[in-house]
Backbone as JSON, one array per atom type, in Angstrom:
{
  "sequence": "MAETSIEWTDATWNPVAGCTILSPGCTNCYAMRMAARLEAMGVAKYRGLTRKSGGRAKWTGRLYLDRKTLEAPKGWSKPRQIFVNSMSDLFHTDVPAEFVADVWSTMSATPQHTYQILTKRPDRMAAITSGLPLLRNVWLGTSVESADYLGRIDELRAVRAAVRFISFEPLLGSVADANLKKIHWAIVGGESGPKARPMDAEWVREIESACRRHGTAFFFKQWGGKNKKAAGRVLNGRTYDEMPALSM",
  "N": [[0.83, -1.19, 0.0], [0.41, 2.28, -0.68], [0.34, 5.41, 0.74], [-1.52, 8.23, -0.43], [-1.84, 11.38, -2.19], [-4.0, 11.83, -3.71], [-7.13, 13.24, -4.04], [-9.63, 11.97, -3.7], [-9.35, 9.51, -2.51], [-7.67, 7.26, -0.17], [-5.41, 5.63, -0.26], [-3.2, 3.71, -2.43], [-3.12, 0.67, -4.34], [-1.37, -1.66, -6.11], [-1.63, -4.3, -7.84], [-1.11, -4.78, -10.48], [1.18, -3.52, -12.87], [2.08, -1.19, -15.41], [0.9, -0.4, -18.74], [-1.12, 0.49, -21.66], [-1.23, 2.99, -24.12], [-4.35, 4.25, -24.92], [-6.33, 6.14, -25.58], [-6.89, 9.74, -26.11], [-6.84, 10.78, -23.48], [-4.83, 9.42, -22.24], [-2.41, 10.45, -23.02], [-0.67, 12.21, -21.54], [-0.29, 10.81, -19.21], [0.24, 10.55, -15.75], [1.18, 8.22, -14.6], [2.93, 7.01, -16.38], [5.19, 8.66, -16.27], [5.81, 8.31, -13.58], [6.32, 5.54, -13.46], [8.64, 5.36, -15.02], [10.36, 6.8, -13.42], [10.43, 5.2, -11.12], [11.59, 2.89, -12.16], [14.14, 3.92, -12.74], [15.0, 4.25, -10.18], [15.54, 1.74, -9.48], [13.52, -0.08, -8.96], [12.35, -3.17, -9.44], [9.88, -4.09, -10.37], [8.98, -2.25, -12.22], [10.6, -2.37, -14.4], [11.32, -2.01, -17.77], [8.77, -1.2, -18.5], [8.25, 1.27, -19.57], [9.34, 3.51, -22.22], [11.58, 5.89, -23.64], [10.35, 8.5, -25.59], [10.2, 11.12, -27.8], [11.32, 12.69, -25.86], [10.05, 12.06, -23.49], [8.57, 9.71, -21.13], [6.9, 6.79, -22.25], [4.37, 4.26, -22.28], [5.33, 0.88, -22.91], [3.64, -1.15, -23.39], [4.0, -3.46, -22.12], [3.18, -5.54, -19.32], [3.19, -6.04, -15.73], [2.42, -8.52, -13.56], [1.85, -8.52, -10.28], [2.01, -10.78, -8.16], [2.87, -11.13, -5.58], [1.91, -9.0, -4.13], [-0.77, -9.4, -3.85], [-1.91, -10.37, -1.48], [-1.52, -8.33, 0.28], [-3.47, -6.28, 1.27], [-4.78, -7.65, 3.29], [-3.3, -7.35, 5.52], [-3.75, -4.82, 6.4], [-5.24, -3.25, 8.83], [-6.63, -0.91, 9.52], [-9.48, 0.71, 8.28], [-9.73, 1.79, 4.92], [-10.1, 3.87, 1.99], [-9.31, 2.64, -1.09], [-7.54, 3.05, -4.01], [-7.42, 1.05, -6.69], [-4.88, -0.18, -8.69], [-3.55, 2.26, -9.6], [-1.45, 2.59, -11.23], [-1.93, 1.27, -13.54], [-4.31, -0.68, -15.45], [-6.76, -2.66, -14.37], [-8.41, -4.09, -16.02], [-7.19, -4.31, -18.43], [-6.54, -5.75, -21.61], [-4.57, -7.69, -21.53], [-4.45, -8.64, -18.98], [-5.08, -11.51, -17.29], [-8.3, -13.05, -16.84], [-8.4, -14.75, -14.69], [-6.52, -13.69, -12.95], [-7.74, -11.29, -12.28], [-9.85, -12.37, -10.84], [-8.45, -13.31, -8.64], [-7.7, -10.89, -7.46], [-10.25, -10.03, -6.79], [-10.89, -11.92, -4.85], [-9.21, -11.19, -2.73], [-10.28, -8.65, -2.16], [-12.83, -9.35, -1.36], [-12.24, -10.68, 0.99], [-11.5, -8.66, 2.66], [-13.44, -6.73, 3.91], [-13.41, -4.42, 5.37], [-12.23, -2.41, 3.98], [-12.73, -0.03, 1.3], [-12.77, -0.39, -2.09], [-11.71, 1.18, -5.05], [-12.03, 1.09, -8.43], [-10.84, 1.94, -11.54], [-11.27, 1.99, -15.07], [-10.43, 2.13, -18.58], [-11.67, 0.44, -20.16], [-14.47, -0.46, -20.02], [-16.19, -2.31, -21.2], [-14.86, -4.77, -21.11], [-14.6, -4.93, -18.38], [-17.32, -5.26, -17.65], [-17.83, -7.77, -18.81], [-16.05, -9.55, -17.48], [-16.62, -9.17, -14.72], [-19.2, -10.06, -14.55], [-19.16, -12.7, -13.93], [-18.24, -12.76, -11.38], [-18.44, -12.33, -7.75], [-20.8, -9.91, -6.52], [-19.64, -7.26, -4.83], [-20.05, -5.34, -1.94], [-18.16, -3.53, -1.08], [-16.72, -2.68, -3.25], [-16.17, -0.38, -5.72], [-16.89, 0.5, -9.02], [-15.6, 1.99, -11.93], [-15.26, 4.18, -14.84], [-13.13, 6.0, -17.12], [-13.64, 9.08, -18.75], [-12.81, 11.3, -21.13], [-13.69, 13.1, -23.04], [-16.36, 14.03, -25.32], [-16.15, 12.14, -27.29], [-15.9, 9.73, -26.06], [-18.13, 9.05, -24.63], [-19.57, 6.75, -24.9], [-18.45, 4.91, -23.21], [-19.73, 5.28, -20.8], [-22.27, 4.2, -21.19], [-21.49, 1.53, -21.45], [-20.5, 1.11, -18.89], [-22.85, 1.22, -17.42], [-23.83, -1.29, -17.77], [-22.48, -2.8, -16.0], [-22.41, -4.72, -13.07], [-22.53, -3.38, -9.92], [-21.9, -2.04, -6.64], [-21.43, 0.66, -6.48], [-21.24, 2.81, -9.2], [-18.99, 4.75, -11.05], [-17.73, 7.74, -12.64], [-14.74, 9.03, -13.92], [-14.05, 12.06, -14.97], [-11.49, 12.94, -16.01], [-8.29, 13.36, -17.42], [-10.25, 16.19, -18.17], [-10.98, 16.99, -21.34], [-12.66, 18.18, -23.12], [-16.02, 19.33, -23.87], [-18.65, 17.54, -22.3], [-21.36, 17.7, -22.4], [-23.58, 16.24, -23.14], [-23.61, 14.0, -21.58], [-25.05, 11.14, -20.15], [-26.02, 10.45, -17.06], [-27.56, 8.6, -15.78], [-28.13, 6.1, -13.4], [-25.54, 6.29, -12.58], [-23.46, 6.75, -9.89], [-21.56, 8.5, -8.94], [-19.46, 11.23, -9.81], [-16.3, 12.28, -10.76], [-14.38, 15.12, -11.38], [-11.75, 16.64, -13.15], [-9.03, 18.75, -14.17], [-6.27, 18.38, -16.45], [-2.96, 17.85, -15.25], [0.54, 18.77, -14.82], [3.64, 19.1, -16.75], [2.94, 19.34, -19.48], [0.29, 19.98, -19.56], [-3.03, 20.09, -20.8], [-5.54, 22.58, -21.42], [-8.55, 23.19, -19.44], [-11.91, 24.05, -19.76], [-13.98, 26.11, -17.77], [-16.72, 26.03, -18.16], [-17.2, 23.46, -19.1], [-16.92, 21.99, -16.79], [-19.02, 22.93, -15.23], [-21.16, 22.05, -16.73], [-21.09, 19.3, -16.24], [-21.55, 19.28, -13.5], [-24.18, 20.22, -13.45], [-25.44, 18.11, -14.8], [-25.07, 16.12, -12.91], [-26.76, 17.03, -10.86], [-29.22, 16.72, -12.08], [-29.45, 13.98, -12.29], [-29.08, 12.96, -9.76], [-26.5, 12.35, -8.97], [-23.5, 12.08, -7.15], [-21.14, 14.72, -6.85], [-17.8, 15.44, -7.38], [-15.28, 17.69, -7.33], [-12.12, 17.66, -8.38], [-9.74, 19.08, -9.23], [-8.39, 22.06, -10.86], [-6.1, 21.77, -12.29], [-3.33, 22.07, -14.58], [0.03, 23.44, -15.02], [0.9, 24.0, -12.46], [-0.78, 22.61, -10.23], [-1.44, 22.86, -7.57], [-1.38, 25.59, -7.08], [-3.43, 26.4, -8.75], [-5.6, 25.21, -7.55], [-8.79, 23.93, -6.28], [-11.28, 25.09, -6.2], [-14.6, 25.77, -7.04], [-17.17, 27.77, -8.21], [-16.92, 29.31, -5.92], [-16.58, 27.51, -3.83], [-15.61, 24.26, -2.45], [-16.11, 20.98, -3.76], [-16.82, 18.0, -2.44], [-18.33, 15.7, -2.63], [-19.53, 12.42, -1.95], [-20.46, 9.11, -3.01], [-23.61, 7.46, -2.29], [-24.24, 4.17, -1.1], [-25.61, 1.73, -3.29], [-26.72, -0.63, -2.65]],
  "CA": [[0.0, 0.0, 0.0], [1.08, 3.57, -0.64], [-0.53, 6.56, 1.02], [-1.58, 9.06, -1.62], [-2.41, 12.72, -2.09], [-5.2, 11.88, -4.55], [-8.14, 13.83, -3.14], [-10.84, 11.16, -3.5], [-9.03, 8.2, -1.96], [-6.69, 7.3, 0.92], [-4.2, 4.86, -0.55], [-3.2, 2.99, -3.7], [-2.69, -0.74, -4.31], [-1.06, -1.93, -7.51], [-1.29, -5.67, -8.21], [-0.65, -4.76, -11.87], [1.91, -2.32, -13.28], [2.24, -1.1, -16.85], [-0.36, -0.2, -19.46], [-1.03, 0.8, -23.08], [-1.95, 4.21, -24.48], [-5.58, 3.83, -25.56], [-7.1, 7.27, -26.08], [-6.18, 10.99, -25.82], [-6.65, 11.01, -22.05], [-3.62, 8.72, -21.81], [-1.21, 11.05, -23.61], [0.23, 12.77, -20.52], [-0.57, 10.06, -17.97], [1.27, 10.66, -14.7], [1.71, 6.9, -14.27], [4.08, 6.73, -17.24], [6.34, 9.37, -15.69], [6.14, 7.68, -12.31], [6.91, 4.23, -13.73], [10.01, 5.58, -15.48], [11.12, 7.24, -12.26], [10.62, 4.05, -10.25], [12.59, 2.03, -12.8], [15.44, 4.56, -12.55], [15.35, 4.05, -8.77], [15.89, 0.34, -9.3], [12.37, -0.91, -8.56], [12.29, -4.19, -10.49], [8.51, -4.22, -10.86], [8.71, -1.29, -13.29], [11.62, -2.49, -15.42], [10.87, -2.26, -19.13], [7.36, -0.85, -18.73], [8.19, 2.5, -20.36], [10.48, 3.84, -23.07], [11.65, 7.32, -23.93], [9.92, 8.88, -26.94], [9.93, 12.55, -27.82], [11.8, 13.31, -24.63], [9.27, 11.69, -22.31], [8.29, 8.29, -20.96], [5.64, 6.26, -22.76], [4.2, 2.84, -22.04], [5.74, -0.06, -23.95], [2.57, -2.14, -23.54], [4.32, -4.61, -21.27], [2.56, -5.51, -17.99], [3.79, -6.85, -14.67], [1.43, -9.0, -12.6], [2.56, -8.6, -9.01], [1.28, -11.73, -7.32], [3.31, -10.98, -4.18], [1.16, -7.96, -3.44], [-2.19, -9.74, -3.81], [-2.37, -10.58, -0.12], [-1.15, -7.18, 1.12], [-4.54, -5.6, 2.01], [-5.2, -8.42, 4.45], [-2.51, -6.9, 6.67], [-4.09, -3.42, 6.72], [-6.42, -3.33, 9.7], [-7.38, 0.35, 9.5], [-10.29, 0.85, 7.06], [-9.27, 2.82, 4.0], [-10.53, 3.86, 0.6], [-8.11, 2.21, -1.81], [-7.57, 3.13, -5.47], [-6.77, -0.16, -7.2], [-4.15, -0.03, -9.96], [-3.29, 3.64, -10.02], [-0.34, 2.52, -12.19], [-2.29, 0.36, -14.63], [-5.73, -0.89, -15.66], [-7.02, -4.05, -14.01], [-9.15, -4.74, -17.1], [-6.38, -4.33, -19.65], [-6.78, -7.01, -22.31], [-3.52, -8.67, -21.24], [-4.57, -9.13, -17.6], [-5.97, -12.68, -17.35], [-9.49, -13.02, -16.0], [-8.09, -15.49, -13.46], [-5.82, -12.78, -12.06], [-8.77, -10.39, -11.76], [-10.57, -13.14, -9.83], [-7.61, -13.32, -7.44], [-7.87, -9.57, -6.85], [-11.6, -10.05, -6.2], [-10.84, -12.74, -3.64], [-8.62, -10.37, -1.67], [-11.22, -7.58, -1.78], [-13.91, -10.0, -0.62], [-11.73, -11.07, 2.32], [-11.14, -7.45, 3.42], [-14.6, -5.85, 3.79], [-13.19, -3.15, 6.08], [-11.75, -1.43, 3.01], [-13.5, 0.27, 0.11], [-11.88, -0.43, -3.26], [-12.17, 1.99, -6.17], [-11.34, 0.57, -9.61], [-11.11, 2.69, -12.76], [-10.81, 1.39, -16.32], [-10.84, 2.69, -19.86], [-12.18, -0.72, -20.88], [-15.63, -0.92, -19.26], [-16.8, -3.48, -21.83], [-14.21, -5.96, -20.54], [-15.0, -4.95, -16.97], [-18.66, -5.85, -17.56], [-17.77, -9.19, -19.16], [-15.36, -10.33, -16.45], [-17.28, -9.09, -13.42], [-20.49, -10.76, -14.57], [-18.95, -14.01, -13.34], [-17.64, -12.59, -10.06], [-19.41, -11.87, -6.75], [-21.07, -8.48, -6.37], [-19.11, -6.89, -3.51], [-20.52, -4.03, -1.45], [-17.01, -2.64, -0.83], [-15.98, -2.46, -4.49], [-16.77, 0.6, -6.61], [-16.35, 0.31, -10.36], [-15.75, 3.21, -12.71], [-14.56, 4.34, -16.11], [-12.62, 7.34, -17.41], [-14.2, 9.7, -19.95], [-12.1, 12.57, -21.26], [-14.35, 13.99, -23.98], [-17.6, 13.49, -25.87], [-15.84, 11.0, -28.15], [-15.84, 8.5, -25.26], [-19.33, 8.93, -23.82], [-20.03, 5.36, -24.98], [-17.97, 4.15, -22.05], [-20.73, 5.38, -19.73], [-23.28, 3.18, -21.49], [-20.9, 0.23, -21.13], [-20.42, 1.01, -17.43], [-24.18, 0.95, -16.88], [-24.05, -2.74, -17.85], [-21.65, -3.43, -14.96], [-23.01, -4.94, -11.75], [-21.64, -2.77, -8.93], [-22.52, -1.28, -5.55], [-21.28, 2.05, -6.9], [-20.64, 3.05, -10.51], [-18.53, 6.14, -11.06], [-17.02, 8.25, -13.82], [-13.67, 10.01, -13.74], [-13.89, 12.98, -16.09], [-10.14, 13.49, -15.8], [-8.32, 14.8, -17.65], [-11.37, 16.64, -18.98], [-10.37, 17.63, -22.51], [-13.69, 18.78, -23.96], [-17.37, 19.31, -23.32], [-19.41, 16.28, -22.27], [-22.67, 18.21, -22.01], [-24.61, 15.23, -23.42], [-23.4, 12.81, -20.74], [-26.21, 10.58, -19.47], [-25.52, 9.91, -15.8], [-28.54, 7.7, -15.17], [-27.56, 4.93, -12.72], [-24.15, 6.56, -12.21], [-23.59, 7.24, -8.52], [-20.51, 9.45, -8.55], [-18.66, 11.8, -10.9], [-15.1, 13.02, -10.38], [-13.99, 15.99, -12.48], [-10.45, 17.27, -12.93], [-8.22, 19.16, -15.31], [-4.98, 17.72, -16.57], [-1.86, 18.52, -14.56], [1.86, 18.37, -15.29], [4.34, 20.06, -17.61], [2.32, 19.49, -20.8], [-1.14, 19.94, -19.3], [-3.95, 20.74, -21.72], [-6.47, 23.41, -20.63], [-9.93, 22.77, -19.21], [-12.83, 25.19, -19.71], [-14.86, 26.06, -16.6], [-18.08, 25.68, -18.57], [-17.28, 22.0, -19.19], [-17.1, 21.49, -15.42], [-20.38, 23.28, -14.79], [-22.09, 21.16, -17.45], [-21.12, 18.02, -15.53], [-22.21, 19.49, -12.21], [-25.62, 20.3, -13.74], [-25.89, 16.74, -15.1], [-25.12, 15.41, -11.63], [-27.96, 17.45, -10.14], [-30.4, 16.15, -12.77], [-29.51, 12.53, -12.14], [-28.84, 12.56, -8.38], [-25.15, 11.81, -8.92], [-22.58, 12.85, -6.3], [-20.2, 15.5, -7.67], [-16.51, 15.69, -6.71], [-14.37, 18.46, -8.18], [-10.78, 17.31, -7.9], [-8.71, 20.09, -9.45], [-8.33, 22.76, -12.13], [-4.95, 21.24, -13.0], [-2.33, 23.0, -15.1], [1.43, 23.15, -14.68], [1.0, 24.06, -11.0], [-2.15, 22.31, -9.83], [-1.68, 23.37, -6.21], [-1.69, 27.02, -7.19], [-4.74, 26.53, -9.4], [-6.59, 24.84, -6.55], [-9.96, 23.12, -6.62], [-12.49, 25.83, -5.85], [-15.54, 26.0, -8.13], [-18.34, 28.54, -7.73], [-16.64, 29.83, -4.58], [-16.55, 26.46, -2.79], [-15.08, 22.97, -2.86], [-17.12, 19.92, -3.88], [-16.23, 16.73, -2.01], [-19.44, 14.77, -2.46], [-19.24, 10.99, -2.11], [-21.69, 8.38, -3.36], [-24.32, 6.57, -1.35], [-24.26, 2.79, -1.59], [-26.85, 1.4, -3.98], [-27.16, -1.99, -2.27]],
  "C": [[0.87, 1.24, 0.0], [0.05, 4.64, -0.31], [-0.45, 7.5, -0.18], [-2.17, 10.42, -1.34], [-3.62, 12.88, -3.01], [-6.4, 12.22, -3.67], [-9.3, 12.9, -2.81], [-10.58, 9.77, -2.95], [-7.98, 8.36, -0.86], [-5.35, 6.67, 0.56], [-4.33, 4.19, -1.92], [-2.66, 1.57, -3.48], [-2.55, -1.18, -5.75], [-0.66, -3.38, -7.76], [-0.87, -5.82, -9.67], [0.11, -3.46, -12.11], [2.09, -2.37, -14.8], [0.9, -1.0, -17.56], [-0.08, 0.05, -20.93], [-1.79, 2.1, -23.33], [-3.16, 3.83, -25.34], [-6.35, 4.96, -26.21], [-6.42, 8.57, -25.64], [-5.97, 11.3, -24.34], [-5.4, 10.37, -21.5], [-2.33, 9.47, -22.15], [-0.2, 11.52, -22.58], [0.06, 12.07, -19.18], [0.59, 10.15, -16.98], [1.92, 9.32, -14.41], [2.9, 6.53, -15.15], [5.33, 7.4, -16.68], [6.79, 8.7, -14.39], [6.81, 6.32, -12.5], [8.36, 4.37, -14.17], [10.9, 5.99, -14.3], [11.43, 6.06, -11.33], [11.63, 3.06, -10.84], [13.99, 2.6, -12.6], [15.94, 4.4, -11.11], [15.68, 2.6, -8.47], [14.76, -0.56, -8.86], [12.08, -1.9, -9.7], [10.92, -4.32, -11.13], [8.23, -3.35, -12.09], [9.73, -1.36, -14.44], [11.0, -2.82, -16.78], [9.44, -1.88, -19.44], [7.19, 0.43, -19.53], [9.43, 2.62, -21.23], [10.46, 5.34, -23.29], [11.26, 7.57, -25.39], [9.57, 10.36, -26.93], [10.32, 13.24, -26.54], [11.0, 12.98, -23.39], [8.97, 10.2, -22.29], [6.94, 7.93, -21.53], [5.58, 4.76, -22.48], [4.72, 2.01, -23.22], [4.63, -1.06, -24.27], [2.82, -3.39, -22.72], [3.67, -4.44, -19.89], [3.36, -6.36, -17.01], [2.68, -7.22, -13.69], [2.14, -9.3, -11.29], [1.81, -9.5, -8.03], [1.67, -11.6, -5.84], [2.47, -9.98, -3.41], [-0.32, -8.28, -3.29], [-2.72, -9.86, -2.38], [-2.18, -9.36, 0.78], [-2.31, -6.54, 1.88], [-5.03, -6.35, 3.24], [-4.43, -8.02, 5.71], [-2.81, -5.46, 7.08], [-5.38, -3.41, 7.54], [-7.26, -2.07, 9.67], [-8.17, 0.47, 8.21], [-9.82, 2.02, 6.2], [-10.07, 2.75, 2.7], [-9.27, 3.64, -0.23], [-8.35, 2.26, -3.32], [-6.75, 1.96, -6.0], [-6.16, 0.12, -8.58], [-4.08, 1.42, -10.44], [-2.19, 3.69, -11.08], [-0.65, 1.59, -13.36], [-3.8, 0.35, -14.81], [-6.01, -2.36, -15.42], [-7.7, -4.8, -15.15], [-8.49, -4.58, -18.46], [-6.55, -5.71, -20.3], [-5.75, -8.09, -22.02], [-3.5, -9.11, -19.78], [-5.54, -10.31, -17.63], [-7.16, -12.54, -16.41], [-9.25, -13.74, -14.67], [-7.36, -14.6, -12.46], [-6.8, -11.77, -11.47], [-9.56, -11.09, -10.66], [-9.77, -13.23, -8.53], [-7.68, -11.99, -6.71], [-9.22, -9.5, -6.15], [-11.61, -10.82, -4.89], [-10.27, -11.95, -2.47], [-9.6, -9.29, -1.21], [-12.4, -8.15, -0.99], [-13.5, -10.32, 0.81], [-11.4, -9.88, 3.21], [-12.27, -6.42, 3.34], [-14.46, -4.54, 4.55], [-12.74, -2.04, 5.15], [-12.79, -1.2, 1.9], [-12.54, 0.39, -1.06], [-12.51, 0.32, -4.43], [-11.35, 1.6, -7.41], [-11.79, 1.35, -10.84], [-10.55, 1.94, -13.98], [-11.18, 2.25, -17.51], [-11.42, 1.6, -20.75], [-13.41, -1.28, -20.17], [-16.35, -2.1, -19.89], [-16.19, -4.76, -21.27], [-14.52, -6.07, -19.05], [-16.36, -5.63, -16.8], [-18.61, -7.36, -17.81], [-17.16, -10.02, -18.04], [-16.12, -10.33, -15.13], [-18.63, -9.78, -13.4], [-20.38, -12.14, -13.95], [-18.32, -13.97, -11.96], [-18.68, -12.12, -9.06], [-19.58, -10.35, -6.78], [-20.7, -8.08, -4.96], [-19.53, -5.48, -3.14], [-19.37, -3.04, -1.31], [-16.18, -2.38, -2.07], [-16.78, -1.51, -5.39], [-16.1, 0.48, -7.98], [-16.64, 1.52, -11.24], [-15.01, 3.17, -14.03], [-14.13, 5.78, -16.28], [-13.2, 7.83, -18.74], [-13.58, 11.08, -20.08], [-12.79, 13.57, -22.18], [-15.6, 13.3, -24.51], [-17.36, 12.27, -26.76], [-15.93, 9.67, -27.4], [-17.03, 8.36, -24.32], [-19.9, 7.51, -23.86], [-19.55, 4.52, -23.82], [-18.97, 4.19, -20.9], [-21.83, 4.35, -19.95], [-22.75, 1.78, -21.15], [-20.8, 0.04, -19.62], [-21.78, 0.69, -16.82], [-24.5, -0.54, -16.91], [-23.29, -3.5, -16.77], [-22.45, -3.55, -13.67], [-22.06, -4.38, -10.69], [-22.45, -2.07, -7.85], [-22.51, 0.2, -5.87], [-20.64, 2.07, -8.28], [-20.21, 4.51, -10.56], [-17.76, 6.45, -12.34], [-15.92, 9.19, -13.36], [-13.56, 10.83, -15.03], [-12.55, 13.71, -15.91], [-9.13, 12.7, -16.61], [-9.5, 15.17, -18.54], [-10.84, 17.49, -20.12], [-11.39, 18.29, -23.44], [-15.04, 18.69, -23.28], [-17.97, 17.91, -23.38], [-20.84, 16.62, -21.84], [-23.78, 17.18, -22.22], [-24.46, 13.97, -22.58], [-24.69, 12.41, -20.03], [-25.71, 9.88, -18.21], [-26.55, 9.06, -15.07], [-27.83, 6.45, -14.64], [-26.05, 5.06, -12.49], [-24.18, 7.28, -10.86], [-22.63, 8.36, -8.16], [-19.78, 9.93, -9.78], [-17.51, 12.6, -10.31], [-14.69, 13.85, -11.6], [-12.64, 16.63, -12.17], [-9.77, 17.66, -14.22], [-6.9, 18.43, -15.3], [-3.91, 18.53, -15.85], [-0.53, 18.03, -15.12], [2.42, 19.35, -16.31], [3.7, 20.3, -18.97], [0.79, 19.5, -20.69], [-1.95, 20.72, -20.34], [-5.04, 21.46, -20.93], [-7.86, 22.79, -20.51], [-10.8, 24.02, -19.06], [-13.77, 25.04, -18.52], [-16.28, 25.66, -16.97], [-18.25, 24.17, -18.69], [-17.55, 21.4, -17.81], [-18.53, 21.75, -14.95], [-21.43, 22.43, -15.5], [-22.21, 19.83, -16.73], [-21.82, 18.17, -14.19], [-23.72, 19.56, -12.4], [-26.19, 18.91, -14.05], [-26.01, 15.91, -13.83], [-26.39, 15.76, -10.87], [-29.21, 16.83, -10.77], [-30.57, 14.67, -12.45], [-29.28, 12.05, -10.71], [-27.48, 11.91, -8.18], [-24.27, 12.69, -8.05], [-21.5, 13.48, -7.17], [-18.95, 15.83, -6.85], [-15.61, 16.44, -7.69], [-12.96, 18.34, -7.63], [-9.77, 18.44, -8.05], [-8.93, 20.81, -10.78], [-7.16, 22.26, -12.96], [-4.01, 22.32, -13.49], [-0.93, 22.61, -14.67], [1.65, 23.16, -13.17], [-0.39, 23.86, -10.42], [-2.45, 22.81, -8.41], [-2.06, 24.84, -6.24], [-3.07, 27.23, -7.8], [-5.88, 26.15, -8.46], [-7.74, 24.0, -7.08], [-11.27, 23.77, -6.18], [-13.31, 26.09, -7.1], [-16.75, 26.72, -7.56], [-18.16, 29.0, -6.29], [-16.6, 28.8, -3.47], [-15.87, 25.21, -3.33], [-16.23, 21.95, -2.87], [-16.46, 18.59, -3.59], [-17.3, 15.66, -1.82], [-19.01, 13.33, -2.74], [-20.54, 10.25, -2.35], [-22.31, 7.63, -2.2], [-24.34, 5.18, -1.94], [-25.63, 2.48, -2.19], [-27.38, 0.02, -3.59], [-26.99, -2.16, -0.76]]
}
C-alpha cells in the first residue's frame, strides 16, 4: 500500500503495473512518468514498462502482474478507501481473468476497506465481473475525457456494482450530453503536469448540472495546469467533495 495525495481516496494498491496508451486522455498520464522514475530508482517491478519517446516516458505495452502484493490488504487493519491499480488498468486485455478473480478474492476477504477501480475498458470490466461476486465494498468506474468517449458510460451501466462512477479526468472537452442515469458518482479534474492541456470552466459546470439532474454525487478534484496546487480546486466559490451513497 502507498498513502496518496489523490483527493478522492486514501491509498493505492497496484497488483498490476504497466499499461497501453488507448485514447487521448492517456497522452500525458502521470503513471508513465512515475513508472520511469521508479525504474530509474531500481524498482524491479517497473523495469521495461516505459520507453523514452519525444523526450518523455511512454508505455511499452508490457505488464507486470505482481502476485506478491495480492495478499497485502489483508494486513491493513485500519479501514481505507483504496484506489486499485493507479499505475495500470485491471481490465487491460492482457490481464488474465483469473488474475482479476484473485484480486476479487482479496477484496472480498477485506470488507473493512472500500476499493475503487477505474478502467478505460468498461466493456471488458462488464464481461469479467459478470462471473464474479457483487461486492458491497468495491466501486467500479470508467474514465471519460471527452464526448468521443461517452459510450464508455453506457458500457459502465451494464456493470453490476454497488457504486458506478465516472472520472472525467483529464477533462479535454465538453461532455454536455453525458447521461448519468444509474451513475452514482462523478469526479472531475483538469490535466496537470508540464504538458497539461487546458480545461474550460463551462465544461465542469455542465457536468455538475448533469449530476444534479440525475442525483449523482459531484466531486471536483482540481483545475490542473502546470502548477495544480496554485490553481486549486475551488468551483463557484466552494469545494465539492461529495461521495456516493451505496446502492445496495
